[in-house]
N, C-alpha and C positions, 0 to 999 in steps of 0.2 A: 347673570349674576352669581354671585364672589362664594369660591366653596375652597377654602382658606384648607384642612385638617381634614385628620380621619379618625378622630374619634368624634365614636360614636352623639355622646351626649351634646357634644358641641354643638355636629350638626345638625338634630333634632334643637337645641335650640335658636340656631339661627331662623331654622323654620317658626317656632312659635312666636321669635319677634317678630319677624317680616307677616306673616299668617296675623299678627296684630293690629300692626302696623294704618293696616286698609289701603294701603298699598297696592297690593296684588291681592286677587281672589283667591280662594282654597286650589279649587280646580286648577290653577297657574302653578301654586306654589309644589302643587301635589306632582304635578304635571313634570315641572323642572325639576324635581328632587327622585324621579322615580317611586312615589308609592302612591299609593292610593287613596281617591275623601276621606273614607272610613278610618285609614291610622294616621292621617294628617287628622283632620277630629278629635282622637285618641290621643295624640300629646299635646297638643291644645287644651283637652282640655281639663289634662293630667297638668301642666303645667300650670296652668291655673288652682288647682287641688292642694296639693303638692310643693311647686315651687322645681329647679333643677332638679332635683333627686326621684321626682319621679319620672322624670326621663330615661332613667334607669332600665336597663334590661331585667324580667323578671320571672320569679317561676312559673314554666308549664305544667310543671306537676299541679292531677287537681289535688283541691284543695279538704274530698273525700275521698278515698279508691271503695268504691262498693269488695275490692277484693284484699278489703284489709283484713284481717284478723282482731275482730275483738279483742278487749280484756277479760271478759270472761270463759269465752274459748280460752283465750291461753294461757289463764287459769288451770284450767278442767286438764288443757293437754300433760303440761310439763308438772299436774300432783299424777298424775299415770304417770309419769316416765320417772317420775323420781319413785316410784311404789317400786316402777320394773322398770331398772336401766338399763337390760342391755335391751329390750325391746327398740323394733326398730316403727320410723310410722306408715310402712302398713298397719302391721301388730294392733298400734295406737287409733286405730284411725276404726277398727274393724272395734275395736271395743266401742271404744265412741258413739259411736254409731247401734251396735246391738244397747246400750246403755239409751241413746235418749235418741231412737229413729225419726222424732221429729224434727231434730235441730241441722240446720246447714253447716256441715265442716269440712274441712280443708282440705284443699286433695292433701294426698303424703307426703309430693315434693313441695307446699309450703311448707308441712308441718315439719319435715325436715329442715326447712329451711331455717324456724326456728326453731330447730332444737341445736340449731350450728350456730347462732348468734347467741342463746342463750350457754353457751360455752356446756353441751349436754354431750355434745359427742368431740371423743375427740380423731384427730388424721389420723388417717394407718397409710404406713405404706408401703406400694401399692407394688405388687406383684407380679413379675411371667412368669406366669403358668403353663408357656408354652402350644404348645396346639397339638396334641399329639392324638393319633385314631382310639378310640375306647377301650376297656381293654375284653376281651370272651375271654371269663373266666370258667362257662359252664356251671356257673352259680345259676338254683334252683329261683323261679321268679316267682314268686309271690303274687296269687290272684283270690284271692281269699283270706278273713281273718283268719290264726293258725296255722295258716299252711308256714309259713317262717321264722324260727324265734333266734332274735342276732341275740349274743351275749360278748361280754370282753369285763376284763378291770380297766376301769378310769387309772390314774395309774394312782401311785398311792403320792401323797401328801401326813403329814409331822404335824397334830393335833398339839395344841397348844399344852396340854402335859405331857409334850414330848412322847406319847404314845403316837406306832404311824396308824393310819388308815386304807382300807383295798373298799376304794367302794368294787364292788359286783354289781352288772347293771343286765337284764332282762328287759328286749322291746320286741314286737310285733310289728315284723317287717314290713304290710301291707298297710296296717292301721299307723304306724310312728305311739301307738300304744305303749307305754313305757309299764312293765309287768311288773322290775324290779326295783332299788334301788337300796343295798344292802352295807352296808358299817361294818366290811371286815374287817378283822386286829392280824390274816395273815389270805393267804392262797392255796392254804389244806382246801383236803379237795373233803374235806369230814364234812367244816362250815358251809361250804359250796353245794353239795349233794342236802342235807338239809334246811338251803333258800330255795332248792331248785324243787323240793316237796312242798311245799306249800306255794310257791306259784299255780304246782301242775292242782294239788288240792285245789285251791282257788279261782284258774282260772281252768283244767281242764290240760290237755298234751297234743302240745304242737305236731307235724309230719315232718319240720328239717330244724334240729337249733344248729346253728351257722353257728364258729368262734376263730382265733387266729390256731397258733398250733402254740402256745404257750401254757405251762400247767394251770393248772389240771385238768383239760378240758384239752391237754393231747399229752404225751410219753414221745418223744422225739427220737425212742432208742429203740420204742418198740412196733413189737408188728402190727403193723398199719397204724401204727402214731394211739397204738389202740391207751384210754388211761381206764382207768377206774368206771372215773367217771364217766365217760361215755357209752362202758362197757353199763350200765347202768338203763344210760339212755336207747342203750339196744335191744334189751329186755325189754322196757316200755313201750317198744314198739318206737323209736325216735331212729329220725337217720342223724346222728354227726354231718355235719359241714365243715370246711376246715379251708378259709378263704389263702391263698400261696404265701409264703413267706416272707415275708417284708416290700405284699402289695397290701397293707389299709386300707387302698380305696378301695377294695371289692366288697368293705365292708364300712364302707363313705357315707352313709346316713347315721351312722352310728357314731361313729368319730362325732358324726355332726353335731351330735346329743353330746355325748362326749360336753366337748365346746360350748354348748347352752351349762352342765351341770357343775363345769366347772365357776364361770363365771357369775350361775346363782346361789347355789348352794354350799361350793370351800373355801371364800373366800370373804373375810378372814377366815380361817379353822376354825372351826368349837373347842370349847374346854375338853373334851371326853367326849369316846365314841354313841353314849346312850343319846346326850345333846347333839352329833352329827345325825344320827341315824332322825333325828325327831325333823332335821332340816331336810334330810334327802325326802323324810313325805310331804309334809311341804311343799314342793315344787316339784314332786312328780302328785298330786295333785293339784298341782296349777298348772305340771305341763299337760295333764291327760285333756282337763277339763272346762282350763281357759284363755289358754294359748291356743293364740293361731297356728293352723301351721301355712308357710303359704305351698307350701307341697300339692297342700289336700281343701288349694282354694278357697284357703284363713280359717276354715271349719276346724274345729278337736279335733285329739284321738279316739277322745267315745267318743263320739259322735259314729265310727266305726268301726269301731272294734268292741267284735260278741264272742263269748267265752265260747271254751271251745267243746261239740259233744262230744267227746273220745277222756269221758272218763279217767282220773287216776285209783289204779287198783289199790286196794287194801293188800295184798303180796301181789309180788311178783309171782305171775306162771311160770309153769314149767318152759323150757324148750319143747315142738313133738318137731323130729325124723322123719320124716316119711321111713316105712318097714324095711327101707332094703339100704339104710345105714348104715353101722357100724356105729358106734356112742361109746365118748369114750370123756370122763373128769381128768379137767386139769387139778397139777398134781400140786404142792406150794411152793414147790419151784419153777411153778410154768412152764411143763413140760408134758406131753403123755407120751401112756407103753402103746406099742402099737405092734401085735407080733413079735413081740419080749422082746424090745426094742422103743426108747428111751429119743424124742421128739420132744426140743424145746420151741416152745413157741410164745407165749408174752406171762409175769406175773401179774398181768392185768386182769385177764381170762383162769387166776385161782379159782379150786370150786366151780367155774361155770363147765359144760356139757358140750362137748365139741362134737360133730358131725362127719362120717370120714365116708365120701363114695366112691365106687372101684370106675375109673370110669371111664379107665385101659388095662392093656393086661396088666398086674404089680405099679400099674398107675393110680391114684386117688386122688380127690379134691377132699379136699379139710376144708367146713365154714366153721358158722358162727352163727347161729341162725339165718337169718339172707346174707349176712358179710361174706363173704370168701375170704376165704387165707390163703392161701395156696398150693400143693400141690406136692403131694409127699411123694419118694419113687423107693418103691421097695419089693426086694429085698436092699439097695443102695445106701440106704440110711440116708437120705440126703433129704434133704426139707427147700423148699420154692417158694419165697414167697409168696403171691402176686392178689395184694390185697385186691376187693369188686366189688361191688354188691350184682345180686341177685337180680334186683326188678330192674324189669324190663325197660325201655326205652321210655322215658312220659310220652304221651300225648303234648300236642304243639298246643301254647296255652293259649288258643281262643277255644281251640275247643273245649280244657278245662272249664275252662268262664263258662261254658253253659251243661258239661255235666255236673258242676262242683256242685250238689247234692247233701243233704244229711247221713243216705244209708253209704253214698261215695267215702267220704270223712273220715265216719267208721272206723271203714276196712282195712284191712292186720295190708301190716307188706307184707309179701311171701318169708313165712318159715317166720314170722312173730308172732308172739305168745302171747300180744295183745291183739 
């Protein structure tokens, strides 16, 4: 039997012509051409219906795919994405399922592919983050709401009226609940204190506040890097905790929140501090109550956060030292007078009461409430700063979870006025 070409359409045409000539049976032709009888009949029928074009290969893709996203679902996904342009496929799917649980929503991968096809996702350059070991910073692990608050200033930016905005943020580390986002005109200590006063009045007092080493949270040249703000926190029974200089990853979840804040509430900047504050308020409400958080298993921070039982006092209680302590008040120049001699401590402690305890002959431990500032040698008139907390080592985190009760949360730090 002739076989003169490798063109499939021509071969199929020869097969059909021979089949329709009546000289050979379909079975014999199919055996000669190496195809099944079903395929042979298919080519003959196509040729009868469409002629030679019907012998060309056709797409094997199904006409209707059960996995194809319908036009209605597509519109709902893109509408929600337009409203929240920084939300990814997982968050979008969680919100859509909450709104209409009976509808079948595509998988996150399919939603991501849809966003890519529609130009909603900008390709990003892949970064090599390395494979180093995690840092053991010794920072407090939050096991319940208000164990640890983190705070920082997101980088300042200029508003359209040329005024600078310094966003002050505070967040509960356990629940990711955004305590406050305040648009300030500077990083001065007094406005920050006023902002935290509002937070404490609304949510109560945390046990620890974590920050970096910048002003006004710390004073680099002062003993223990104490600032007026951190001294105020100590008086309230809050332990200031600082990350290591140059190690922002130790406060990584707060930095990640800043990235979301920057994308959602600062671009483009507002026309005034008042307008910018309104945007921050809307962002905080959405972040706490609407936006699913992947580290919280797609729950919102507000579902996990609860107010602290440690209420903000109307006035600062006095520091109370044991009877065998000698108490001195820090002067306006930041020093104390002891045994007719002056010892400089810090201007951050002006008007604060300092306790001195004799631990050996001519050796005195200098304390500010629960914080040991150092050791005073008398009569050599030397002061060696060795800042550390009097609080004993905390129990393992597993034990703290079991022992965490309202009574335990209201217990004071040793030597604390609150």
